[in-house]
C-alpha positions, -999 to 999 in steps of 0.1 A, spaced: -115 -245 123 -126 -217 100 -144 -187 113 -178 -174 101 -160 -155 73 -148 -186 55 -163 -174 22 -132 -152 18 -109 -164 -9 -78 -143 -15 -63 -110 -4 -36 -94 -26 -28 -63 -6 -14 -68 29 14 -54 51 35 -68 79 59 -55 105 86 -53 78 70 -21 67 40 -3 82 19 -32 94 18 -44 131 17 -82 125 48 -103 119 46 -123 86 40 -155 107 12 -138 126 -3 -125 94 -2 -160 78 -19 -175 109 -47 -149 107 -51 -157 70 -54 -194 78 -80 -187 105 -103 -168 82 -100 -193 54 -79 -174 28 -66 -197 1 -40 -172 -12 -24 -140 0 1 -115 -13 24 -98 12 30 -63 -3 53 -45 21 65 -11 11 97 -11 -9 109 -45 3 105 -83 -1 126 -90 30 95 -104 47 91 -131 20 112 -159 36 93 -158 69 60 -155 52 68 -183 27 77 -207 55 45 -199 74 22 -201 44 37 -234 33 31 -248 68 -5 -236 68 -14 -246 32 -18 -210 19 -6 -200 -15 17 -170 -13 23 -144 -40 56 -125 -37 46 -89 -38 56 -53 -30 40 -18 -28 59 12 -40 53 49 -42 61 64 -76 56 95 -97 31 97 -125 42 126 -147 13 120 -171 -13 132 -147 0 163 -128 -18 172 -95 -27 207 -82 -17 211 -46 -34 231 -19 -9 260 -24 -20 261 -61 13 246 -73 13 218 -98 36 188 -97 39 151 -106 13 129 -90 24 105 -63 8 71 -68 11 36 -52 19 6 -74 16 -31 -65 40 -56 -80 33 -93 -80 55 -123 -87 87 -103 -81 121 -118 -86 138 -122 -52 174 -122 -64 189 -91 -48 210 -85 -79 179 -82 -101 174 -47 -115 140 -45 -99 154 -54 -65 181 -27 -70 153 -2 -76 137 -13 -43 170 -7 -25 171 28 -40 136 35 -28 145 22 7 174 46 7 151 75 -2 128 65 26 156 66 51 167 101 40 131 113 40 125 99 76 155 118 88 142 150 73 107 144 87 122 140 122 140 173 117 108 191 105 88 178 134 115 187 160 114 222 146 76 223 150 76 214 187 79 176 187 113 178 204 111 145 222 106 126 189 137 108 176 148 83 150 158 59 178 123 61 193 107 54 159 131 25 152 121 9 185 85 11 175 91 -3 140 116 -30 150 143 -15 128 152 18 113 144 7 77 108 -2 85 99 32 99 68 46 82 40 72 88 21 50 113 52 49 135 55 87 132 18 91 141 21 68 171 52 85 184 36 119 180 6 108 201 27 90 227 53 118 232 34 150 225 -3 147 234 -1 184 243 2 191 206 -19 164 189 -42 152 217 -46 119 234 -44 85 216 -78 80 200 -92 73 165 -101 109 158 -67 123 167 -50 94 148 -68 103 116 -62 140 121 -25 136 122 -24 121 87 -44 150 74 -30 179 93 6 168 97 18 139 76 -5 140 45 5 157 12 -10 190 24 1 186 60 23 209 80 52 184 82 49 168 48 82 157 32 79 148 -5 84 112 -15 107 97 -41 111 112 -75 113 78 -92 89 76 -120 65 48 -130 84 42 -162 117 38 -144 105 12 -120 83 -7 -144 111 -7 -169 134 -25 -145 111 -55 -145 116 -61 -182 121 -98 -189 109 -109 -154 76 -125 -143 64 -93 -125 29 -81 -130 19 -46 -121 -14 -33 -107 -22 2 -97 -31 3 -60 -63 20 -48 -66 39 -81 -94 62 -69 -72 74 -40 -45 81 -65 -64 98 -93 -98 113 -83 -109 139 -58 -142 122 -48 -161 89 -49 -187 105 -72 -195 78 -98 -198 104 -126 -163 117 -118 -149 82 -118 -165 73 -151 -151 105 -166 -116 103 -153 -106 67 -149 -109 53 -185 -82 78 -197 -60 69 -167 -64 32 -172 -56 34 -209 -24 53 -201 -14 29 -174 -20 -1 -197 2 15 -224 30 19 -198 31 -18 -187 3 -23 -162 -20 -53 -165 -40 -49 -133 -62 -23 -114 -71 -27 -78 -108 -25 -84 -117 -47 -55 -103 -23 -29 -111 -28 8 -116 9 14 -144 15 -11 -181 6 -11 -195 -24 -31 -212 -2 -57 -179 17 -64 -161 -16 -66 -185 -29 -92 -181 2 -112 -143 -1 -111 -144 -38 -121 -165 -28 -151 -141 0 -161 -111 -22 -156 -126 -50 -178 -136 -23 -204 -99 -13 -205 -88 -49 -211 -71 -51 -177 -75 -75 -147 -94 -63 -116 -71 -72 -87 -81 -67 -51 -72 -66 -15 -79 -53 20 -48 -31 24 -45 -47 59 -21 -31 83 -31 -48 115 -36 -25 145 -24 5 126 -57 4 106 -78 -14 131 -110 -8 111 -97 -28 81 -102 -65 84 -78 -89 67 -96 -103 36 -128 -82 41 -118 -46 41 -135 -17 59 -171 -27 55 -165 -64 58 -181 -72 24 -149 -74 3 -147 -106 -17 -118 -109 -42 -126 -138 -66 -100 -165 -68 -102 -162 -106 -83 -129 -104 -52 -147 -92 -55 -173 -119 -56 -145 -145 -25 -129 -131 -7 -162 -130 -16 -168 -166 3 -137 -176 
């Protein structure tokens, strides 16, 4: 039986317990089935290791699965000014769809490199937090939360900080959870450790000759400072033109964290740029409890099935 949200069609941005989501791939597929999704992309960070379990569950439940991934890369074409007035490469998130799963493929080797960078960065973040008073926090504790050491991400750090050191960050509640990402773990936070230096061009170039299609994830989070429509209309056309010239075919215009008017504006700008407006909720399970699978933050997200057909046609 489908729930009252059966009008949902597809969701092309989700996460499982193989990265920074709380649901196993099987549980995620079951939830997708219950709300009536016809297709889903599992886009765990830096890995497609979740694909076999997700594939089996989706096949059993009659849901179309798109092999996917989300990676954090550097965009050197659009430098960013930081809070300390320094200027550096912009860190952006990129979605890849229809990835080759062969571990020897150049794209999979790039993912392995990114996972290695993440492991090194997590060790450094543990060290920084220990120095700043979080002396009970350890990689072993984080690994137990995540299920394995390679799946540790910022939500696991935030949970550990709240569980082990409420005297520093306060008790576990929504306000303190959000504050940790701003004051401690965000790009201007007290414990921020820079992410990979791998560029967009290096990663996208590794997909040459494969079926992979790239879309820029939550582009407004990546490239603008506010949700002001005039700023979006001024900034994004130049960004989209640049991304298209560097091998992108999609833009996550239907993003679960933005309002319907902003989504409509982004769809228009994406079409004007000759690109495909992709979309998804950016579902993380209980780690983002205000984001509903298939429906986003406000519950009004609807990603048209035609988007997937366009991507497949590529």
